[in-house]
N, C-alpha and C positions, 0 to 999 in steps of 0.2 A: 314305437320307441325302441332304440337299439340297446342291447345289453352292454354294460360298461366294459365287459371283457373284449368287445370288438370296437372299442372307441377309436382305435388307430387304424382300422381296417381301410378306410377311404384314403387312398393316396392322393396327395395334393400335387404330385409331380406330373408334368406333362399336360396340365390343364390350360396352359397358356396365360397370357397377360389378361387381367380383368379390364384393361383400358377400353376394349371394344364394346363392353356392355355396361360399364359402371356409370356413375351419375353424370347427367347432362346439366344444362343450365337450370332447368326446372324439373322437379321430380316429385314422386310420391313414394311412400314406403311400399305400397301395393305394387306399383310398377317395378320397383327395385326387386321385390320378392319374386314377381313373375319372371323377371330376367334370370335371377339366380336359380329358380326352380327349373326353368327350361335348360339351363346350362349344366347344372350338376345336382339333380334331384336327390341323390343318395349321400351327398356330403352332409356332415353334421353341422347344424346351426347352433343348437342350444344344448348345454350341459348343466343339468340340475343335480348335483351330488352324485354324478355317475349315471343318471338317467339321461340318455342321449336322444335327441330329436333331430331328424334330418330336415333339410329344407322342404322336401316334398311332404313330410309328415306334418310339419308346422302349417304348411299351406292347406293340407287336408283338414286338420283339426279346426283351423280358423274358418274354413268354408262351412263346415258342419255347424260351428257355433253361430256364424252369421245367419245361416238359414233358420236356426232355432230362435235367435233374437228377432229375426224378421217375423216369424210366426207369433211372437209375443207382442208384435206391434211396433217395433223400432223401425223408424223410417229415416230417410235422408234429412239431415239438418237437425234431428232431434238429439237430445243429450242422454248419455248413460253414465251414471256415477259408479265407479268401482273403488272398493276399499280392500285391496288384496295384498298379500305378502308376496315375497319373491318365489314364485312357482310358475309352472307352465301355463296355468290358467290366466295369470296376469298378462302374459304375452298373447295368448290365444284370444282372450276377450278384446284386448286392444286392437289386434289385427282384424277381428271380426267387425268391430265397430267401424274401422276404416273401410272395410269392404262394402259396408252398407252406406257409405258416405254420411254416416252419422257423426256425432261429436263425442269424443271420449273425454271423461272428466275423472281422471285418477286422483284420489285425495289421500292425504297423509294418514297412515294407519294409527298414528298417535292421537289424532283428534278426538275430542269428547265434548260433551256439553254444548254450549253456545257456539264454540269454534266449529264443531261438526254440523250442528243444525244450520248455521248460516250458509255453509258451502253447499250442502245438499239442497236447501231451499232456494238459494240463489241460482243454482244450476238449472232448476226447473225441470228436473228429470223425473220421468214416470217409473223408471226401472233402476234399481240399485243392485249391484252384485258385490258380495262381501264374503270374508272368512266367517265361519261359524262363531269364532271367538269374538267377533265384533258385532254380532247380531243384536245382543241386548243393548249395547251402546247406541246403535242406530235406531232400534225400536223406541228408545227413550226420547228421541228427538223428532221422530217422524210426525207426530201431531203438529209440529211447527213447520213442516215441509209438505204442504197440501198437495203438491203435484205428484208425490210418490204414490204409486198404485201397487207395486210389487217389489219384493225383496227376494233375490236368489242368494242362497248361501252355500258354501263349499263343503260343509260337514253335515253330519247328521244331528246337529244341535237342535234341541227342542225349541218350539216356538216360545218367544218370551211370554211371561205371565201377563195377564191383563188383556183387555180388549184392544185390538188393533184394527184400523180401518183399511189395512193393506194386506195383500196375500203374502205369505211367507212360505217359500218352498225350496227344496234342495236344488242346487244347480245341476246335479246329476240327472234330474228329471227333464232337463231342457238342453242337453248337449247336442242333440240332433244326429242324424245319420246321412243326410244329404250332403255329399261332398262336391257337388257340381260347382264349377266356378261362376263368378258373377261377371257378366259382360259389361255392366254399367260401371265404369271405372271413375274414381274421384279425379277431379282436376287439381293441379298443384296449387291453385289460388284459393281453393275452398277451405272453409273452417274445418280443422281436424280435431282440435282439442282445446280445452280450457285448463289453464294452470293458475291456481290462486296465489296471488302475491300479497305480501304483508301490507297492511294499511297503517297509516300514521294519523290521519284525521278522519278515518272511517273504517268500516270493516274491510277484510281482505277482498280484493277485486279479482275477477276472472280474466286472465290474459287470453285473448283469442289468438291462437296460433294456426297458421295454415299448414297444409301438407308440405309445401315447399320449404317453409320455415324450418321444419324439423329435419328435412333432408339436407338443407343448407348448413344447419348446425353440425350435422354429421360430417359433411364435406369439409367444413372448416377445421374440425378436429383432425381429420386425416391430413390436412395441410400442415397442421402444427405438429402432429406425431404420426407419420406415415405408417401404414400397416399393409400387409400382403395377405393373400389367401392362405399362406402357411402359418399365420399367427393365430394364437389363441389368447383372447382377452379374458381376464378374470375381474369380476366386479362384485363387491358386496353392497353397492348402492341400491336403494329401494327403487323398484320399478314404477313408483308413482312420481318419480323425478324425471325431468327432461334429460338430465345427465345420463342416467341408466338407459333410458329409451333411445336417445339419439346417439350418444357417444358409445354406449354399450351395445345396443341391438342394431340400430340402423347402419352405423358405420361399418359393422361387420358384414351385414347383408350386402353393402355396396362393394366390398372387395371379396365376397365369397368366403369369409372366414368364420371361425367358431367363437362363441362367447360362453364362458362358464359363469353362471349367476349363483352366488352363494346366498343362503337365507338372510344373513346379517353379518356385520363386521365383527370379527373376533381375532384378537392378537394371537391367541394360542392356536387357532385353526387355520390361519391365513396360509402359512407356508406348507402345511400338509395338503391343503387344497391346490396350491400352486403346483406342488409336486405331482399330485394325482392327475390333475387336468392337463399338465404340460403347458401351462400358461406362459406366454412370452411378453404380454403387456398387462399391466395392472391399471385399472381405472378406479381411483379412490379419491378421497378428500385429503387436503393437505394435513388436517389434524390426524387422520388415520396414518398417513405417511410418517408423521412425527412419532406416534405411538409405536409403530413397527420399528422405527430407527432406534428407539430407546429401549426396546424390549430385550430381555436376556437372550443369549444365543440358544439355538436349538439344533437338533440333528437335521430336521427337515430344512431349516434355513440354510445350513451348511451345504446340504446336498443340492440346493437350488441356486447356489452362487453362480451368477452369470446367466441364469435362465430367463429372468425378467430383463429385457433390454430397454423397455420404455415404461415410465410411470407417469400416468396422466393425473391431473388434479391440481388444485390451487387452494390456499397459498402454501408453498413450501418455504421454510426458512433456508438460508444458505447452508447452515449446519446440517439440516436434514438432507438436503441435496447431496452434500459431501458424503454423508454416511451411506446413503443409498448407492452412490457410485463406488466408494471404497470397500464397504462391507458386503454389499449384495451384488455388485458387478453391473448395476444398471448404467446404460450409456446416456439416456435422456431422462431427466427427472423434472416434472413440473411443466406447466403449460405456457408460462410467460404471456398471459392474455388477460383481457378485461372484457367483461360482458355482463348482461343482465337479461332477465326473462323477456322483457319487451323488445330488446334490440339484439338478441343473440350474442355473438362474439364480435367485437368491433376493433379490437387491437390484438395482435398476436404476431408470431413469426413462423415461417416454415421450419420444420424440424431440422435441427442441426445448425441453424444460423446463430450468429453471435447476438446475445442480448446484453445490453448495458446493465450493470449491477443495480438491482432494485427496480428495474423497469418492467413493464408489462407489454413488451413488444412495440410494434408500430401499427399505424392505420392499415387495415387490410383493404384489398381492392374493392370490396363490396360496399363499403361505407365511407361517408364523409364525416369526420369527427373533428370538432372544434372545441376550444376552451373560451368561454365568454364571461363577461362581468354581469352585474345585476340588470343591466339594460340590454343584454344580448350583444354587446360589442365584443368582437374577437380580441383576445389578449395575446401579447407577444410571447415568444419562447421563454421558458423558465418562470412564467407567471401563473400562479394557481388560480383557477376559476371553475365555474360549473362546466361539466362535460355535456355537450349537446351532440346529437347524432341524427343523420338522415341517410336513407338507403340510396344506393346508386343503381340498384336493380329491383325489379318488382318481387313482391312476396317473400322478402327476407327479414322483415320486421313484423312485430305483432300487428294484428288487424284492429286493435282497440280494446277497450275494457268491456266485457260482457254486460250489456244492458246499462252501461254507464257512459253515454256519449259525452256528458259534460266533463267527466274526469279525463276522458281521452283528449278532448279539445284543450283542456287546461295544460296538459303536458306537451302539447304540440304547438305551442304558440310560436309565431313567426316561422311556421313550417319546419321547426326543428324539434326533435324529441328531447326534452329536458330530463336528464337522468336523475338530478338531485344529488349527484356525487361531485366531488371536487378532485381535479387532476391537473396535470400540466404536461407539455411536450418540451423536450430540449431542442437544441439547434439541429441535431441529427435526426430528429423525428421520433425518438424514443418516448414512450408514454409512461407517466408515473402516476399511480393512484395516490391521492393525498389524504382524503377523508370523506366522510359522508356529510352531505348537507341535509339530506332527509333524516327524519327522526325514525329510523328503524334499526333493528338488531339482527345479527346473524350468529347463530350458534349451532354447532354440530351439523353444519351444512344446511341448516334450515333458516329461512327468513321468518322473523317473528313479528307479528303485528303488535306494536305498542298500544294501539287503540283497543284491540281485543283483550290484551292482557290487563289493561287498566280497567276495562269494563268488568272483567272477571274478579279482580281484587276489590273493586269498589262494592261488589256484592257482599263482602264480609261486613257483618253488622257493626264491628268496632271501628271500621275505617271511614274517615270523613273525606280525605283527599288522598290521591295516590298518583305517583309518577313511576312508570316503568322505563328504564333506560339502560344503555350499555355501559359497561366498564371494560376497558381494553384487557384482553386476556393474553397471557404469555404464550398461549398455544396458537395465536394467530387469528382468532375470531373474536367473539365478544363473550363476556360473562354478563348475566342478567342481574340487575339490581332493582329491587322494589323499595322506593322511598315513600313513606306514608305518614300522614297525620291522623292521629286517632281522634275519635269524638271525645268531647269533654267528659271526663269521668270514666272513660273506658280504659280497661287494662287488657293487654294482650302480649303474650310471650312470642318472641320471634319464631321459635321452633314450632309453636302451635299454629302460627300463620302458615309456616311452610308446610306442615302436615296437612292443613286444610286445603292448601293449593294443589296437592297431589291429585285431588278429585275434581279440580276446577280447570286446570290447564294441561296441555300435552306435556309429556315427560321431558321433551327436549327444551321446553320453554320454562321449566322450573327455575326459580331464581337461585343463584349462588349466594347473593347478598341481600339482606333486608336491613333497613334502617328506619327507625321512627324519629320524627323531629316535630318541632312545634309549628313549622310553616314550610311551605315550598317557595323557592325563589320565582318571582313572576315579573313580567314586564308591565308597563302601565295599562295595557289592555287586558291583563289578567292571565296571559298565557304563561304556562310554566316554562322556565328557562332550563331545559334539560341539558344543554351543553355545559352549564355550570355544574350540574349534578354529575355529569359524566367526567368532567375535569377533576372534580373532587375525588372520584373513585371510592376506594375503601378508606373510611375514616376510623377514628378511635371508637365511634359509636356504632360501627357496622357489624352486624352478625354475619358470620361466614359459614356456610354449610360445610365446607371442607375442614373446618375446625371442630366439627361435631362428630358423633358416632352414628348419625342418621344415614341409613342406606337407601339408595334410590334404585328401583328396578325399572327397566324399560317396560312399558305397558302398551 
């Protein structure tokens, strides 16, 4: 690790164009890292709060970790679950798993209870690596995840109380010292990781993503917002997300640049970190961009005017984009793209190209994207329908849902992937997202499973029926509303249900709104008509968290 005082020691001048060694048609992050290490081993790749790691050092650390994991029994094709914060180990473990041609399963650090148990059990992993702070949470659900045999934790936390059938040991005991490289390299088409997506009619499903999928996502980001080896990207996004891994880490490896990863998003600390790191590109969420745009002025923000030239992320309102350009001096703000975990990014525009107001770019060359009716018949321009997608090159879409072939086939009918979203194209080919057909929610950059949320709230003894649904938010994503019917004779205060839920669901999924009513609207088959509840939004009978003095802390 380099000392922060020498963070600018490695000159980027005279290194030549990255075009001769950067991404080809099909790639893996290990191949990209090998190329970068061979070309400039002493250039900084990672900046964690001033702790700097060169390309060569990241390669060495991940080799050591890979050998250690191999000694613990991890083999090609096997899964490893990680529940790690934004730190060097999150990157090193991920790369080590790649080097073993195993399958990385990074899971959300906010998960708890049944949400957490389901993903660990479904991944079928024998080995879990976590922060010490999450050890007790994981230990509580391990009895329901029989494949787990060992938990490695990053701190000196004591083993959880009670009998456990698995070994619990510090990660420091298994970091390894063998830095020799691995000759057996992953193929771009192989399974690289599982990313769990929200479920609407069942639990969250593991999206199987190939090595090439992840590199292609990084390449598409570079198409939409070009970067060079002289750029420094700053991101507060969690490393268990594809955004941080692909847009934050892989895209920078591809051009030989540096990425500053901060522990978590903070309005007050954002500009000081931009100033310290020398960041020129910000990779954030649209909601974060809005908060920064509306924040009071600061000395650090004033000193950084014009330093950030590109702001990546979606969705940004036109007002937010304007503020970033006029107040902070950014030249490109927002991605103007549409994508989803299963299909990567399917519409966008090269950086700097004109985007029609309200649009999300145009079809990119990698994908065929159509708008169809309920019988899969293509619809004309300016007519809204379901968005369907298929790839025009191999290994750029998901490989299917982990251990759920029937769900995969269901969404791939007529050889088109059915997104469950509604959109339209205009005569010029610009794409416009209209609405969600699927019953899922998105809040704070997280997809939320309504199925899992309803299962959690249904466990409350006073609740007879429950529907968890979206209410459109002024911040551009969703607010979560719980609409419930109580058992006859039961009494329950809205605030008490909310407080109960803080131990039952992840913090990002906590509802803003709660409403009790006598019945839920249903169709003749008994299915709850959530679109009616969504359209009603906040009613006179709705309890609103933001109108209370209850404080919610991230956990």
